[in-house]
N, CA, C and O of each residue as an XYZ file, in Angstrom:
964
protein
N     130.764    120.565    260.420
C     130.089    119.684    259.466
C     131.125    119.099    258.508
O     131.995    119.820    258.021
N     131.037    117.821    258.241
C     132.000    117.138    257.396
C     131.883    117.629    255.962
O     130.781    117.788    255.436
N     133.023    117.866    255.339
C     133.065    118.353    253.976
C     132.792    117.213    253.001
O     133.330    116.118    253.161
N     131.956    117.465    251.986
C     131.680    116.455    250.974
C     132.872    116.329    250.032
O     133.740    117.201    250.010
N     132.920    115.246    249.252
C     133.995    115.038    248.300
C     134.019    116.181    247.281
O     135.091    116.658    246.910
N     132.848    116.618    246.833
C     132.761    117.720    245.872
C     133.338    118.992    246.479
O     134.092    119.705    245.817
N     132.993    119.284    247.729
C     133.504    120.486    248.391
C     135.015    120.421    248.559
O     135.711    121.421    248.376
N     135.522    119.237    248.908
C     136.965    119.074    249.093
C     137.703    119.309    247.777
O     138.757    119.945    247.754
N     137.146    118.797    246.690
C     137.790    119.007    245.389
C     137.744    120.479    244.994
O     138.696    120.989    244.402
N     136.668    121.156    245.310
C     136.574    122.584    245.006
C     137.621    123.378    245.793
O     138.187    124.340    245.275
N     137.875    122.982    247.032
C     138.911    123.664    247.815
C     140.290    123.397    247.224
O     141.138    124.289    247.190
N     140.514    122.178    246.761
C     141.783    121.855    246.107
C     141.992    122.735    244.880
O     143.097    123.219    244.633
N     140.925    122.934    244.119
C     140.986    123.767    242.919
C     141.272    125.217    243.287
O     142.119    125.862    242.669
N     140.564    125.734    244.302
C     140.729    127.126    244.727
C     142.146    127.388    245.232
O     142.748    128.402    244.879
N     142.679    126.494    246.044
C     144.034    126.681    246.570
C     145.060    126.618    245.439
O     146.035    127.370    245.440
N     144.846    125.734    244.488
C     145.744    125.673    243.339
C     145.776    126.981    242.576
O     146.833    127.423    242.126
N     144.598    127.608    242.431
C     144.530    128.884    241.718
C     145.255    129.975    242.498
O     145.930    130.815    241.903
N     145.121    129.970    243.833
C     145.829    130.955    244.649
C     147.342    130.793    244.507
O     148.070    131.777    244.377
N     147.803    129.552    244.535
C     149.231    129.273    244.395
C     149.744    129.804    243.059
O     150.809    130.418    242.995
N     148.980    129.565    241.995
C     149.362    130.015    240.659
C     149.363    131.543    240.570
O     150.274    132.135    239.993
N     148.336    132.176    241.146
C     148.244    133.633    241.099
C     149.436    134.299    241.788
O     149.906    135.347    241.345
N     149.918    133.696    242.860
C     151.034    134.277    243.604
C     152.389    133.952    242.965
O     153.424    134.417    243.442
N     152.387    133.168    241.906
C     153.644    132.834    241.237
C     154.484    131.834    241.993
O     155.709    131.829    241.877
N     153.830    130.985    242.767
C     154.561    129.987    243.546
C     154.850    128.723    242.744
O     155.630    127.877    243.181
N     154.230    128.590    241.578
C     154.492    127.438    240.726
C     154.390    127.878    239.268
O     153.473    128.610    238.896
N     155.325    127.432    238.458
C     155.322    127.752    237.034
C     155.032    126.480    236.238
O     155.422    125.385    236.643
N     154.357    126.629    235.121
C     154.054    125.450    234.315
C     153.285    124.419    235.119
O     152.229    124.713    235.679
N     153.816    123.225    235.171
C     153.150    122.128    235.886
C     153.778    121.838    237.242
O     153.557    120.770    237.813
N     154.561    122.783    237.762
C     155.264    122.557    239.025
C     154.301    122.377    240.198
O     153.134    122.764    240.142
N     154.833    121.774    241.261
C     154.147    121.722    242.541
C     153.046    120.677    242.620
O     152.648    120.084    241.617
N     152.572    120.472    243.823
C     151.470    119.537    244.074
C     150.934    119.805    245.469
O     151.665    120.275    246.341
N     149.681    119.511    245.677
C     149.114    119.638    247.017
C     148.081    118.552    247.247
O     147.564    117.958    246.301
N     147.789    118.302    248.505
C     146.895    117.199    248.858
C     146.110    117.536    250.115
O     146.445    118.459    250.857
N     145.061    116.763    250.329
C     144.198    116.942    251.495
C     143.739    115.566    251.975
O     143.231    114.757    251.199
N     143.926    115.324    253.256
C     143.460    114.046    253.817
C     141.983    114.181    254.174
O     141.604    115.054    254.954
N     141.146    113.308    253.597
C     139.700    113.418    253.796
C     139.124    112.234    254.578
O     137.910    112.143    254.759
N     139.974    111.347    255.032
C     139.529    110.199    255.815
C     140.732    109.445    256.341
O     141.873    109.796    256.040
N     140.482    108.417    257.122
C     141.574    107.650    257.715
C     142.488    107.067    256.654
O     143.700    106.994    256.856
N     141.931    106.653    255.531
C     142.711    106.005    254.486
C     142.408    106.603    253.123
O     142.450    105.903    252.111
N     142.096    107.917    253.089
C     141.735    108.557    251.830
C     142.401    109.928    251.738
O     142.337    110.722    252.677
N     143.029    110.192    250.616
C     143.722    111.460    250.383
C     143.417    111.938    248.969
O     143.504    111.170    248.011
N     143.063    113.207    248.847
C     142.937    113.839    247.536
C     144.276    114.483    247.184
O     144.911    115.103    248.037
N     144.705    114.338    245.932
C     145.949    114.962    245.503
C     145.809    115.462    244.074
O     144.949    115.001    243.324
N     146.654    116.398    243.712
C     146.645    116.906    242.353
C     147.242    115.870    241.405
O     148.091    115.063    241.784
N     146.772    115.920    240.168
C     147.270    114.997    239.150
C     148.654    115.418    238.680
O     149.061    116.564    238.871
N     149.363    114.502    238.073
C     150.679    114.807    237.532
C     150.541    115.553    236.218
O     149.619    115.301    235.442
N     151.467    116.477    235.971
C     151.536    117.146    234.685
C     150.439    118.139    234.379
O     150.084    118.331    233.216
N     149.887    118.786    235.421
C     148.829    119.770    235.189
C     149.189    121.083    235.894
O     149.852    121.077    236.931
N     148.745    122.200    235.324
C     148.947    123.477    235.979
C     148.032    123.581    237.186
O     146.874    123.166    237.137
N     148.554    124.133    238.262
C     147.736    124.268    239.471
C     146.804    125.473    239.401
O     145.932    125.637    240.254
N     146.987    126.311    238.389
C     146.154    127.500    238.273
C     144.796    127.251    237.672
O     143.885    128.060    237.844
N     144.641    126.134    236.964
C     143.392    125.881    236.249
C     142.967    124.424    236.407
O     142.674    123.729    235.435
N     142.944    123.991    237.657
C     142.534    122.617    237.944
C     141.042    122.429    237.691
O     140.253    123.367    237.810
N     140.674    121.208    237.342
C     139.272    120.805    237.223
C     139.070    119.597    238.135
O     140.053    118.981    238.545
N     137.829    119.240    238.464
C     137.604    118.088    239.347
C     138.273    116.813    238.859
O     138.700    115.997    239.676
N     138.377    116.619    237.540
C     139.008    115.414    237.004
C     140.499    115.368    237.298
O     141.114    114.302    237.272
N     141.079    116.540    237.581
C     142.514    116.616    237.870
C     142.825    116.408    239.341
O     143.984    116.492    239.747
N     141.807    116.138    240.142
C     141.986    115.849    241.566
C     141.784    114.355    241.761
O     140.689    113.838    241.539
N     142.832    113.666    242.173
C     142.815    112.209    242.276
C     142.611    111.753    243.721
O     143.016    112.430    244.667
N     141.983    110.604    243.867
C     141.753    110.006    245.181
C     142.653    108.795    245.331
O     142.621    107.887    244.501
N     143.466    108.778    246.399
C     144.367    107.652    246.649
C     144.207    107.173    248.082
O     143.655    107.874    248.931
N     144.703    105.959    248.339
C     144.747    105.484    249.724
C     146.113    105.819    250.305
O     146.931    106.457    249.642
N     146.361    105.398    251.527
C     147.584    105.785    252.219
C     148.828    105.072    251.695
O     149.941    105.341    252.147
N     148.637    104.174    250.752
C     149.776    103.532    250.100
C     149.992    104.071    248.696
O     150.896    103.632    247.985
N     149.159    105.024    248.300
C     149.318    105.649    246.998
C     148.545    105.005    245.874
O     148.709    105.388    244.715
N     147.696    104.024    246.192
C     146.900    103.369    245.155
C     145.797    104.299    244.665
O     145.096    104.914    245.469
N     145.644    104.402    243.347
C     144.625    105.260    242.739
C     143.263    104.579    242.885
O     143.083    103.453    242.423
N     142.315    105.249    243.518
C     141.057    104.607    243.884
C     139.898    104.893    242.939
O     138.862    104.231    243.015
N     140.057    105.866    242.050
C     138.985    106.135    241.095
C     139.570    106.545    239.760
O     140.658    107.118    239.701
N     138.858    106.257    238.698
C     139.327    106.597    237.368
C     139.168    108.091    237.123
O     138.131    108.678    237.432
N     140.205    108.692    236.569
C     140.190    110.123    236.265
C     140.513    110.351    234.785
O     141.181    111.323    234.431
N     140.037    109.457    233.936
C     140.358    109.575    232.527
C     141.852    109.444    232.312
O     142.452    108.447    232.715
N     142.456    110.432    231.686
C     143.893    110.396    231.404
C     144.735    110.843    232.593
O     145.961    110.746    232.541
N     144.109    111.330    233.664
C     144.847    111.923    234.780
C     145.246    110.877    235.814
O     144.466    110.000    236.184
N     146.493    111.005    236.267
C     147.027    110.103    237.281
C     147.596    110.928    238.443
O     147.983    112.081    238.250
N     147.647    110.352    239.634
C     148.167    111.104    240.794
C     149.608    111.540    240.596
O     150.391    110.863    239.930
N     149.940    112.660    241.174
C     151.325    113.116    241.164
C     152.231    112.045    241.752
O     151.889    111.392    242.738
N     153.396    111.876    241.128
C     154.335    110.878    241.635
C     154.826    111.240    243.029
O     155.266    110.367    243.778
N     154.755    112.522    243.384
C     155.237    112.959    244.693
C     154.184    112.825    245.790
O     154.410    113.246    246.924
N     153.026    112.236    245.454
C     152.025    112.024    246.499
C     152.575    111.083    247.569
O     152.141    111.135    248.720
N     153.523    110.228    247.200
C     154.112    109.325    248.189
C     154.836    110.104    249.286
O     154.874    109.674    250.439
N     155.411    111.251    248.920
C     156.033    112.124    249.916
C     154.970    112.662    250.864
O     155.159    112.676    252.081
N     153.849    113.106    250.296
C     152.746    113.622    251.109
C     152.259    112.547    252.086
O     152.009    112.833    253.257
N     152.128    111.335    251.606
C     151.595    110.257    252.446
C     152.514    109.967    253.625
O     152.045    109.685    254.728
N     153.825    110.035    253.393
C     154.763    109.812    254.493
C     154.672    110.932    255.520
O     154.856    110.696    256.714
N     154.394    112.133    255.070
C     154.210    113.253    256.005
C     152.950    113.031    256.835
O     152.959    113.270    258.043
N     151.863    112.576    256.203
C     150.626    112.283    256.947
C     150.860    111.197    257.998
O     150.317    111.266    259.100
N     151.662    110.207    257.653
C     151.920    109.112    258.582
C     152.751    109.569    259.785
O     152.751    108.922    260.832
N     153.450    110.680    259.621
C     154.323    111.168    260.688
C     153.532    111.759    261.848
O     153.895    111.583    263.011
N     152.426    112.476    261.517
C     151.630    113.126    262.560
C     150.151    113.086    262.184
O     149.775    113.461    261.073
N     149.318    112.631    263.114
C     147.889    112.507    262.852
C     147.197    113.845    262.646
O     146.163    113.913    261.981
N     147.765    114.922    263.215
C     147.103    116.219    263.106
C     147.314    116.889    261.754
O     146.655    117.884    261.453
N     148.218    116.366    260.940
C     148.454    116.943    259.622
C     147.366    116.464    258.668
O     147.220    115.264    258.437
N     146.606    117.403    258.116
C     145.484    117.076    257.241
C     145.667    117.585    255.812
O     144.854    117.281    254.939
N     146.724    118.355    255.567
C     146.951    118.893    254.228
C     148.433    119.185    254.034
O     149.140    119.540    254.978
N     148.892    119.029    252.796
C     150.291    119.254    252.447
C     150.339    120.045    251.148
O     149.624    119.734    250.196
N     151.188    121.073    251.116
C     151.398    121.862    249.901
C     152.890    121.882    249.597
O     153.700    122.293    250.428
N     153.240    121.433    248.399
C     154.628    121.527    247.949
C     154.681    122.468    246.751
O     153.933    122.299    245.789
N     155.565    123.457    246.814
C     155.664    124.419    245.729
C     157.072    124.999    245.683
O     157.941    124.631    246.473
N     157.276    125.920    244.733
C     158.582    126.538    244.530
C     158.457    128.057    244.600
O     158.774    128.740    243.627
N     158.003    128.599    245.726
C     157.893    130.051    245.853
C     159.270    130.677    245.673
O     160.223    130.245    246.322
N     159.403    131.681    244.811
C     160.739    132.115    244.373
C     161.667    132.618    245.473
O     162.862    132.322    245.442
N     161.151    133.368    246.442
C     162.040    133.943    247.455
C     162.533    132.868    248.429
O     163.710    132.842    248.785
N     161.636    131.993    248.852
C     162.050    130.897    249.731
C     162.929    129.906    248.984
O     163.867    129.352    249.557
N     162.631    129.678    247.701
C     163.433    128.744    246.911
C     164.843    129.282    246.698
O     165.787    128.505    246.550
N     164.992    130.609    246.682
C     166.335    131.184    246.582
C     167.198    130.723    247.753
O     168.372    130.397    247.573
N     166.614    130.696    248.956
C     167.344    130.200    250.121
C     167.675    128.715    249.944
O     168.753    128.263    250.329
N     166.737    127.959    249.358
C     166.959    126.532    249.141
C     168.113    126.284    248.173
O     168.883    125.339    248.344
N     168.225    127.135    247.159
C     169.244    126.927    246.132
C     170.650    127.234    246.617
O     171.614    126.638    246.137
N     170.778    128.157    247.561
C     172.126    128.483    248.066
C     172.441    127.739    249.355
O     173.522    127.901    249.920
N     171.505    126.926    249.819
C     171.761    126.140    251.023
C     171.783    126.942    252.298
O     172.486    126.588    253.244
N     171.013    128.035    252.339
C     171.020    128.909    253.515
C     169.771    128.681    254.355
O     168.662    128.869    253.854
N     169.913    128.283    255.616
C     168.749    128.120    256.498
C     168.002    129.436    256.660
O     168.604    130.508    256.604
N     166.693    129.355    256.859
C     165.889    130.545    257.093
C     166.237    131.090    258.480
O     166.100    130.367    259.466
N     166.683    132.342    258.581
C     167.097    132.877    259.882
C     165.941    133.042    260.855
O     164.798    133.268    260.457
N     166.261    132.926    262.129
C     165.279    133.081    263.206
C     165.576    134.343    264.002
O     166.634    134.957    263.866
N     164.614    134.706    264.831
C     164.844    135.789    265.773
C     164.862    137.169    265.165
O     165.519    138.071    265.686
N     164.138    137.349    264.053
C     164.123    138.653    263.391
C     162.714    139.238    263.310
O     162.500    140.404    263.643
N     161.759    138.427    262.869
C     160.425    138.941    262.568
C     159.364    138.227    263.412
O     159.236    137.007    263.316
N     158.603    138.952    264.233
C     157.633    138.314    265.131
C     156.607    137.433    264.432
O     156.331    136.325    264.892
N     156.032    137.913    263.315
C     155.003    137.112    262.640
C     155.556    135.791    262.131
O     154.884    134.762    262.197
N     156.783    135.822    261.623
C     157.401    134.586    261.152
C     157.595    133.602    262.302
O     157.424    132.394    262.133
N     157.953    134.128    263.467
C     158.156    133.256    264.628
C     156.842    132.660    265.124
O     156.795    131.492    265.510
N     155.778    133.458    265.116
C     154.492    132.992    265.636
C     153.833    131.996    264.679
O     153.313    130.968    265.113
N     153.854    132.301    263.379
C     153.113    131.471    262.425
C     153.938    130.339    261.812
O     153.380    129.339    261.360
N     155.255    130.492    261.795
C     156.100    129.471    261.189
C     156.995    128.777    262.211
O     157.094    127.550    262.221
N     157.647    129.562    263.071
C     158.596    128.966    264.008
C     159.871    128.558    263.296
O     160.213    129.107    262.248
N     160.566    127.597    263.867
C     161.810    127.117    263.251
C     161.484    126.317    261.997
O     160.601    125.459    262.001
N     162.216    126.616    260.918
C     161.981    125.961    259.627
C     163.188    125.096    259.298
O     164.237    125.630    258.938
N     163.073    123.792    259.409
C     164.212    122.912    259.120
C     164.627    122.989    257.651
O     163.837    123.374    256.789
N     165.862    122.622    257.386
C     166.418    122.618    256.032
C     166.804    121.180    255.693
O     167.651    120.588    256.361
N     166.181    120.619    254.654
C     166.473    119.248    254.237
C     167.501    119.252    253.115
O     167.429    120.075    252.203
N     168.444    118.344    253.182
C     169.420    118.204    252.110
C     168.720    117.775    250.821
O     167.634    117.198    250.856
N     169.349    118.062    249.693
C     168.760    117.690    248.413
C     168.519    116.184    248.327
O     169.358    115.377    248.726
N     167.363    115.837    247.802
C     167.027    114.446    247.506
C     166.284    114.431    246.181
O     165.612    115.402    245.833
N     166.400    113.350    245.451
C     165.847    113.293    244.109
C     164.322    113.380    244.120
O     163.668    112.597    244.808
N     163.743    114.325    243.365
C     162.276    114.434    243.277
C     161.655    113.144    242.758
O     162.250    112.417    241.962
N     160.440    112.884    243.233
C     159.647    111.720    242.808
C     160.205    110.391    243.301
O     159.703    109.332    242.921
N     161.241    110.431    244.148
C     161.806    109.219    244.719
C     161.503    109.180    246.216
O     161.284    110.222    246.834
N     161.491    107.973    246.802
C     161.234    107.850    248.228
C     162.309    108.540    249.050
O     162.082    108.891    250.208
N     163.478    108.734    248.454
C     164.543    109.450    249.164
C     164.107    110.858    249.528
O     164.584    111.416    250.517
N     163.206    111.442    248.744
C     162.719    112.783    249.050
C     161.939    112.771    250.359
O     162.140    113.638    251.211
N     161.053    111.794    250.523
C     160.311    111.667    251.778
C     161.255    111.394    252.942
O     161.067    111.924    254.037
N     162.265    110.571    252.704
C     163.209    110.210    253.759
C     164.060    111.397    254.194
O     164.573    111.417    255.312
N     164.212    112.385    253.314
C     164.976    113.581    253.685
C     164.140    114.548    254.502
O     164.680    115.407    255.199
N     162.820    114.412    254.417
C     161.913    115.363    255.053
C     161.372    114.867    256.389
O     161.424    115.589    257.384
N     160.855    113.649    256.418
C     160.103    113.183    257.589
C     160.901    113.163    258.893
O     160.313    113.428    259.942
N     162.213    112.864    258.893
C     162.936    112.912    260.177
C     163.001    114.313    260.779
O     163.275    114.461    261.970
N     162.753    115.336    259.973
C     162.835    116.716    260.442
C     161.530    117.226    261.036
O     161.495    118.302    261.634
N     160.463    116.460    260.873
C     159.148    116.901    261.331
C     158.984    116.619    262.819
O     158.918    115.468    263.251
N     158.922    117.703    263.593
C     158.672    117.594    265.025
C     157.245    118.041    265.326
O     156.484    118.366    264.414
N     156.897    118.055    266.576
C     155.529    118.394    266.975
C     155.141    119.805    266.557
O     153.965    120.075    266.311
N     156.122    120.715    266.473
C     155.817    122.108    266.161
C     156.228    122.517    264.746
O     156.168    123.701    264.413
N     156.643    121.567    263.913
C     157.079    121.874    262.552
C     155.892    122.000    261.611
O     154.976    121.179    261.652
N     155.901    123.024    260.760
C     154.839    123.160    259.756
C     155.386    123.473    258.361
O     154.630    123.468    257.390
N     156.683    123.744    258.250
C     157.280    124.068    256.955
C     158.711    123.556    256.923
O     159.411    123.568    257.935
N     159.138    123.103    255.742
C     160.501    122.626    255.558
C     161.024    123.140    254.222
O     160.335    123.070    253.205
N     162.252    123.657    254.239
C     162.923    124.047    253.004
C     163.638    122.815    252.458
O     164.334    122.115    253.194
N     163.462    122.554    251.160
C     164.038    121.376    250.507
C     165.228    121.827    249.671
O     165.061    122.555    248.692
N     166.414    121.403    250.046
C     167.631    121.855    249.388
C     167.588    121.716    247.877
O     167.216    120.662    247.361
N     167.968    122.779    247.158
C     167.992    122.808    245.689
C     166.653    122.439    245.059
O     166.613    121.922    243.943
N     165.558    122.701    245.769
C     164.264    122.237    245.259
C     163.152    123.249    245.491
O     162.712    123.897    244.541
N     162.689    123.402    246.714
C     161.561    124.272    247.010
C     161.193    124.164    248.469
O     162.066    124.073    249.333
N     159.907    124.175    248.747
C     159.450    124.060    250.130
C     158.239    123.145    250.202
O     157.552    122.914    249.207
N     157.995    122.636    251.390
C     156.771    121.894    251.665
C     156.196    122.421    252.971
O     156.911    122.567    253.962
N     154.894    122.704    252.962
C     154.194    123.213    254.143
C     153.020    122.289    254.448
O     152.416    121.728    253.534
N     152.699    122.132    255.714
C     151.615    121.213    256.089
C     150.940    121.737    257.344
O     151.557    122.418    258.163
N     149.653    121.404    257.480
C     148.907    121.932    258.617
C     147.613    121.150    258.811
O     147.411    120.091    258.216
N     146.736    121.700    259.663
C     145.475    121.072    260.017
C     144.421    121.221    258.942
O     143.405    120.527    258.976
N     144.643    122.117    257.979
C     143.710    122.322    256.872
C     144.495    122.750    255.648
O     145.632    123.208    255.762
N     143.889    122.601    254.470
C     144.570    122.982    253.245
C     144.788    124.492    253.187
O     145.848    124.954    252.766
N     143.796    125.251    253.607
C     143.958    126.699    253.577
C     145.082    127.144    254.507
O     145.860    128.030    254.155
N     145.174    126.540    255.688
C     146.226    126.940    256.616
C     147.596    126.530    256.097
O     148.568    127.258    256.295
N     147.696    125.373    255.434
C     148.972    124.983    254.829
C     149.372    125.992    253.757
O     150.546    126.340    253.630
N     148.385    126.461    252.983
C     148.659    127.500    251.992
C     149.113    128.790    252.666
O     150.040    129.445    252.190
N     148.462    129.160    253.776
C     148.880    130.366    254.501
C     150.339    130.266    254.932
O     151.078    131.246    254.852
N     150.756    129.083    255.391
C     152.143    128.884    255.793
C     153.073    129.158    254.611
O     154.108    129.806    254.762
N     152.696    128.661    253.442
C     153.477    128.884    252.234
C     153.579    130.371    251.916
O     154.658    130.871    251.600
N     152.472    131.061    251.998
C     152.415    132.492    251.695
C     153.273    133.296    252.682
O     154.035    134.177    252.283
N     153.138    132.983    253.956
C     153.908    133.694    254.977
C     155.400    133.429    254.820
O     156.215    134.340    254.963
N     155.757    132.181    254.525
C     157.166    131.832    254.355
C     157.790    132.609    253.203
O     158.871    133.177    253.362
N     157.134    132.647    252.048
C     157.730    133.354    250.928
C     157.766    134.861    251.169
O     158.707    135.538    250.755
N     156.741    135.384    251.838
C     156.737    136.811    252.163
C     157.893    137.155    253.096
O     158.564    138.170    252.910
N     158.123    136.315    254.096
C     159.222    136.542    255.031
C     160.563    136.518    254.301
O     161.426    137.363    254.538
N     160.726    135.538    253.411
C     161.984    135.444    252.670
C     162.162    136.641    251.743
O     163.282    137.114    251.547
N     161.084    137.125    251.182
C     161.169    138.320    250.331
C     161.640    139.530    251.140
O     162.496    140.294    250.694
N     161.072    139.690    252.328
C     161.485    140.806    253.185
C     162.951    140.668    253.570
O     163.682    141.659    253.589
N     163.389    139.453    253.877
C     164.796    139.242    254.219
C     165.711    139.660    253.076
O     166.740    140.299    253.295
N     165.330    139.294    251.854
C     166.146    139.652    250.701
C     166.136    141.159    250.452
O     167.130    141.714    249.984
N     165.021    141.826    250.761
C     164.946    143.274    250.604
C     165.880    144.000    251.573
O     166.349    145.101    251.282
N     166.146    143.386    252.717
C     167.032    144.038    253.680
C     168.444    144.177    253.132
O     169.222    145.003    253.609
N     168.775    143.365    252.127
C     170.116    143.431    251.543
C     170.432    144.820    250.994
O     171.588    145.243    250.983
N     169.395    145.528    250.537
C     169.611    146.861    249.961
C     169.605    147.960    251.025
O     169.902    149.117    250.730
N     169.265    147.592    252.263
C     169.139    148.596    253.321
C     170.197    148.468    254.404
O     170.709    149.466    254.911
N     170.511    147.252    254.745
C     171.494    147.052    255.810
C     171.149    145.837    256.641
O     170.102    145.217    256.456
N     172.021    145.511    257.537
C     171.862    144.328    258.389
C     170.665    144.487    259.312
O     170.577    145.482    260.031
N     169.725    143.515    259.311
C     168.548    143.635    260.180
C     168.909    143.444    261.654
O     169.903    142.804    261.996
N     168.086    144.009    262.493
C     168.276    143.852    263.934
C     167.797    142.478    264.378
O     166.753    142.001    263.933
N     168.551    141.858    265.239
C     168.182    140.561    265.801
C     167.453    140.795    267.114
O     167.921    141.571    267.947
N     166.337    140.151    267.312
C     165.626    140.257    268.582
C     166.502    139.701    269.702
O     167.232    138.731    269.497
N     166.430    140.302    270.862
C     167.230    139.828    271.990
C     166.668    138.516    272.515
O     165.541    138.139    272.195
N     167.458    137.829    273.315
C     166.996    136.578    273.907
C     165.742    136.801    274.753
O     164.809    135.999    274.712
N     165.727    137.881    275.509
C     164.564    138.174    276.354
C     163.332    138.473    275.498
O     162.223    138.060    275.835
N     163.529    139.186    274.400
C     162.400    139.476    273.511
C     161.858    138.197    272.877
O     160.644    138.032    272.750
N     162.742    137.301    272.481
C     162.294    136.034    271.899
C     161.572    135.190    272.933
O     160.566    134.552    272.623
N     162.072    135.181    274.151
C     161.401    134.439    275.222
C     159.976    134.948    275.414
O     159.034    134.160    275.498
N     159.823    136.265    275.483
C     158.492    136.858    275.675
C     157.601    136.598    274.466
O     156.408    136.333    274.619
N     158.172    136.673    273.265
C     157.399    136.437    272.046
C     156.874    135.006    271.997
O     155.721    134.781    271.628
N     157.705    134.043    272.362
C     157.271    132.649    272.338
C     156.266    132.355    273.451
O     155.445    131.447    273.326
N     156.330    133.107    274.513
C     155.303    132.992    275.552
C     153.962    133.503    275.019
O     152.915    132.917    275.295
N     154.001    134.590    274.260
C     152.782    135.091    273.613
C     152.248    134.039    272.640
O     151.044    133.786    272.590
N     153.140    133.435    271.876
C     152.745    132.387    270.939
C     152.062    131.232    271.660
O     151.045    130.716    271.196
N     152.617    130.834    272.780
C     152.033    129.742    273.564
C     150.644    130.105    274.076
O     149.765    129.248    274.167
N     150.447    131.396    274.413
C     149.127    131.835    274.891
C     148.075    131.741    273.801
O     146.881    131.658    274.088
N     148.522    131.754    272.530
C     147.621    131.582    271.401
C     147.393    130.109    271.071
O     146.601    129.785    270.186
N     148.077    129.228    271.772
C     147.970    127.798    271.502
C     149.037    127.273    270.572
O     148.970    126.120    270.145
N     150.038    128.108    270.242
C     151.092    127.693    269.332
C     152.179    126.900    270.029
O     152.679    127.316    271.074
N     152.547    125.769    269.464
C     153.612    124.947    270.023
C     154.957    125.408    269.479
O     155.080    125.730    268.297
N     155.958    125.437    270.339
C     157.298    125.813    269.905
C     158.298    125.302    270.929
O     158.334    125.770    272.067
N     159.112    124.333    270.511
C     160.047    123.707    271.445
C     161.106    124.682    271.955
O     161.758    124.408    272.963
N     161.284    125.799    271.285
C     162.296    126.775    271.694
C     161.878    127.580    272.923
O     162.693    128.297    273.504
N     160.621    127.464    273.315
C     160.131    128.220    274.466
C     160.966    127.951    275.715
O     161.170    128.850    276.531
N     161.442    126.735    275.867
C     162.179    126.362    277.077
C     163.619    126.848    277.082
O     164.292    126.773    278.110
N     164.105    127.348    275.939
C     165.527    127.728    275.895
C     165.774    129.061    275.204
O     166.927    129.443    275.001
N     164.705    129.781    274.836
C     164.881    131.044    274.103
C     165.717    132.048    274.889
O     166.507    132.791    274.307
N     165.546    132.072    276.205
C     166.299    133.030    277.029
C     167.797    132.761    276.996
O     168.596    133.627    277.350
N     168.182    131.542    276.563
C     169.598    131.182    276.452
C     170.134    131.365    275.033
O     171.308    131.104    274.769
N     169.266    131.814    274.119
C     169.722    132.103    272.768
C     169.473    131.028    271.740
O     169.996    131.116    270.629
N     168.689    130.011    272.072
C     168.489    128.912    271.125
C     167.584    129.297    269.951
O     167.527    128.574    268.956
N     166.881    130.420    270.055
C     165.919    130.806    269.021
C     166.538    131.644    267.916
O     165.820    132.127    267.041
N     167.830    131.826    267.933
C     168.486    132.557    266.844
C     169.790    131.881    266.438
O     170.660    132.492    265.817
N     169.902    130.622    266.799
C     171.152    129.906    266.582
C     171.469    129.559    265.147
O     172.622    129.265    264.833
N     170.466    129.584    264.244
C     170.756    129.197    262.858
C     170.842    130.397    261.925
O     170.755    130.234    260.708
N     171.012    131.595    262.468
C     170.993    132.816    261.654
C     172.377    133.270    261.219
O     172.496    134.275    260.518
N     173.435    132.554    261.618
C     174.806    133.005    261.341
C     175.073    133.147    259.852
O     175.671    134.132    259.420
N     174.631    132.165    259.055
C     174.914    132.201    257.627
C     174.305    133.423    256.958
O     174.926    134.056    256.104
N     173.066    133.747    257.365
C     172.404    134.899    256.772
C     173.108    136.200    257.171
O     173.345    137.056    256.319
N     173.437    136.355    258.431
C     174.068    137.583    258.897
C     175.491    137.742    258.344
O     175.943    138.863    258.113
N     176.178    136.649    258.137
C     177.544    136.735    257.613
C     177.561    137.101    256.132
O     178.614    137.425    255.582
N     176.386    137.050    255.482
C     176.315    137.386    254.065
C     176.261    138.877    253.815
O     176.314    139.318    252.667
N     176.153    139.673    254.895
C     176.104    141.127    254.741
C     177.513    141.702    254.637
O     177.677    142.914    254.503
């Protein structure tokens, strides 16, 4: 059943509160959006905390970023243009969440790609996570740094010196991607106090990605995991031990 505008705004509010509760955004940081039609997108307003959103703080824009309804003093986030470019990249993307989860953002600040081939859940739910070079926030250059990295199986991107952006078929699932990503990064950082983590073998990664495919998960590494392509970006992390 199609979600009403009121229901969509309530989901935007609920997800914002979850993001705030988990400490993924401080002050007025972050923004999220939901595509509700061919040419209609709901997005958070600029300069508001995501923990205590109200319906007036949820703005309606078209695919060019034009504000379609009056929200009193509230205006769409300037970074909604980044969200719109992500929507234009793939029709199946229906929601985008941008935030600064602390553990994943730590990787963004030191320029370290998220390692692969270590944790099964991260591989199944996230897959390969591209790393975008720093681009100025609120500028079109930010979108230009992200969109070329979005492939058919991409759902999360680390933004250099900035944060992360996650996107999916629904707002809740995009939020789940954010939660899983920061949890994975937290576990990786915890290993620093214990020792070097074990890397899954090529055969194990091949079998794991086959399991992922049986669940309907897309992953371009399935065709080359047995040759080691699913752990090729982990050198920087392992060399830090």
